[in-house]
N, C-alpha and C positions, 0 to 999 in steps of 0.2 A: 137483629139484622137491619141494615140501613135500607131506606126506601130505594127501590130500583127505578131509575129514570126511564120513562116511556115517552120519548118525544113524539110529536105528531109529524111523522115523516111523510113528505110529499114528493112525488116524482116531478122533476123539471126536465125539460128537454133543451139541451144546449149543443151548439156546434162543437165538434172535437177541438177545433182551434181556440175555443174559449176556455178550455181546461188547461191548467198548468201542472205538469208532473212535479211531484215533490222532489226537490233536488237531492234530498238525503234518503230517498226511498231505498230500503234495505233489501227488497226482493228483486231478484234478477230473473228476467224472462228470456229464454232461449228462442231462437227462430222456430224450433219445434213446438214450444209452448204456444207461441203466437199463431202458428198454423192450426193447432188444436182449437184455440179460442175462435179463430175465424170459421173453422168448420162448424163448430157449435152454433155460432151466430147465423151462418148460412142455412143450417138445417132447421133450427127451431126459433130463431129470432134473438133479439137482444133483450133477454129477460132478467138480467142481473145488473141493476143500476150501478153506476160508478159513484162512490162516496166522495163528495167534494166539500171544501171548507173555506170560509172567508170570502172577502170581496174579490180576491184574485182567482177564485175557483180552483184552489190547490187540491190535487187528487190525494185523498187519504188512502183509499183502497180502490183498485181497479185499473192499475197502470197497464197491465197486459190487455185488458179490454179496450183501453184507450188506444194503444198501439194497433190492435186489430181493427178497430173502427177506422182509424186513419188509413190503414192499408186497404180497407174495403171501400174507402171514399164515402163513408156514411155522412149524410148531411147533418144529422142530429143523433144524439145518444141520450138515453135516460140516465138521470143523475138524482141522487138524494143529497140534500144539504145536511151537513153535520155541524152547523154553526152553533149548536147548543153545547159543543165541547170546547173546553179550554185548549190552548196550544199543547199543554202537557197531555191532556186526555187524548187529543188527536194523535199524537206520536205514540202513546201507549196502545191505543186501539189499532193503529196501523201494524205495529209489530205483532201484537197478539193475533190479529186477524190472519196474518200470513203464517204465523207459527203453528196454528191449529191444523193447517193442511198437512204439514210434514209430520206432525205427531200422530195423525190418524193412520189407520191401516185398513187393509181390505179384508172382507169376509169372502174368501176365494170361492167357497161353495155357492154362495148367493151370486157372486160376480159371474161365475160360469153359467148359472141358470139364466141370469138377465141377458148376458151376451148371446147365449144360445137362442133365447126367445126373440131377440132383435134380429139375429141372423136368419132365423126361420121366417120372420116377417119381411125379410129382404133388405134389412139395413146393413150396410157394409161397415163393419167395425174394425177392419184390418189396420187402419191407420193408428189405432190405439196400441198396437203391438201385443194384443192378447190373442191367444189361440186356445181352442178347446180340444181336449184330448179326444173326445168322442166325435168331433167333426173334421179332424184332419189326421192323415197318416203320419205326417211329420209335424212336430210342434215347435215352430221357430221361436216362439215366445217362452218356451219352458224355462230357459235360463233366466230370462227377465222376471218371470213370475216367482221363481225360486228366490231370486235376489230380493224382490220386494217382500217376500215372506220373512226374510232374514234382515230386513232393513234396520229394525230397531233392536236394541239390547235392553234388557230389564234386569236391574240389580235384584237378586233374590232376597236380600235383606231389607233394603229400604224402598224398593219399588221404583227408584229413579230410572227414567227412560232416556236413552241417548241414541243418536243415529250412529250407524256403523262407521261412518267416516270420522266420528269423534273418538272412536275407540283407540 
């Protein structure tokens, strides 16, 4: 196995207007996505630095966070420099970073426990469109949750996973 690179990552704080979105960014953020990111930032802070690269501060990962920061009129945002990467590595990382999100799935039993605990503590989670069977007479998110459970298909022979829309 080859040696794994462990760069000495440091957080730098830059104005959002100093960051340049990568013009070929392959990830699309809907207005709903941006609202979720803004809600997270407002509730707990900006705890996930934006990955930037090169002298122009090109965004490698964190385009949605950058949009949210601009909409929230933040003066500065935390960033990590990824200058140890080559251009090819930067592109590879950006795609892989985004792909892992859609390949992952939910443990619905644990999700229900976590949301229930948050709701009991007084945290409004309704904007995430999850509802718990034990806490509501009607479950408006039931169809959404069922669709999420069926989001991916797995080939029983080779184990290949693909999204429902690819089927």
